[in-house]
KOLSETOR-55593 format. One line per 5 residues: number of its first residue (from 0); their letters; for each residue x, y, z of C-alpha. Coordinates in Angstrom, 1 decimal. Layout:
% KOLSETOR-55593
NUM> A> X Y Z  ...
***
This chain:
% KOLSETOR-55593
0> MPKPH> -17.8 9.9 34.7  -21.1 9.5 36.2  -23.6 12.7 35.7  -24.6 14.2 39.0  -27.8 13.3 40.9
5> GFTYE> -30.2 13.7 43.9  -30.2 17.6 43.8  -33.4 19.4 44.2  -34.6 23.1 44.1  -36.7 25.0 46.0
10> MRSDR> -37.8 28.8 45.4  -38.9 30.4 48.4  -41.7 32.9 49.4  -38.8 35.7 50.0  -37.3 34.7 46.6
15> TVLIT> -34.3 32.8 47.6  -33.4 29.4 46.1  -32.4 26.7 48.9  -29.9 23.8 46.6  -30.0 20.2 48.6
20> HQGRA> -28.3 16.9 48.2  -29.4 14.0 48.7  -31.9 15.9 51.8  -29.0 18.0 53.0  -28.7 22.1 52.2
25> ASTLR> -25.9 22.3 49.5  -25.9 25.9 48.7  -28.3 29.2 49.6  -28.5 32.0 47.0  -30.3 35.7 46.8
30> GGRAE> -31.1 37.9 44.2  -29.7 38.3 40.9  -27.8 35.1 42.2  -31.0 32.9 42.5  -32.5 34.7 39.1
35> KFLAE> -29.8 33.6 37.2  -29.7 29.7 38.6  -33.2 29.5 37.8  -32.4 31.0 33.9  -29.5 28.2 33.7
40> VEAGD> -31.8 25.6 35.3  -34.5 26.0 33.0  -32.0 26.5 29.7  -29.9 23.0 30.6  -29.6 19.9 32.6
45> AQLVM> -30.9 20.6 35.9  -28.7 18.3 37.9  -25.5 19.3 35.7  -26.2 23.2 36.7  -26.9 22.6 40.5
50> ARWTG> -23.9 20.5 40.8  -21.7 23.4 39.2  -23.8 25.9 41.6  -23.0 24.2 44.6  -18.7 23.1 44.0
55> SYKFG> -20.5 19.1 44.1  -19.5 17.6 41.5  -16.8 14.9 40.8  -13.9 15.7 38.8  -12.5 12.7 37.8
60> NERTA> -9.6 12.2 39.9  -10.7 10.7 42.3  -9.1 7.3 42.3  -5.4 8.9 41.2  -5.7 10.7 44.3
65> RNHPR> -6.7 8.0 46.6  -3.9 6.0 45.0  -1.4 8.4 45.8  1.4 6.9 48.1  0.8 10.4 50.6
70> NRN> -3.2 9.3 50.8  -2.0 5.5 51.6  -2.9 4.3 55.3
***
C-alpha cells in the first residue's frame, strides 16, 4: 500500500489548524483536538497522521471493491 502524500497543514492565528490535501481543505481542527493533532505530527510521520485525522487514506480494499459484480458497469 503506498504511503499517503499531498497533505499540508497550516496553523492559523486563532489557534485553529487547517489540513489540506492537494490544495483542497480536508479538515479544520480547533481547541484541544488541534493541540493533540500538533503533538502527533511532531512525534510521528506527518503525512500519515494527517491522512488518519482527515479520513482520507486508503484501506487496501479498493481494487477488490471495484471488481465486485455489483460495482461493474
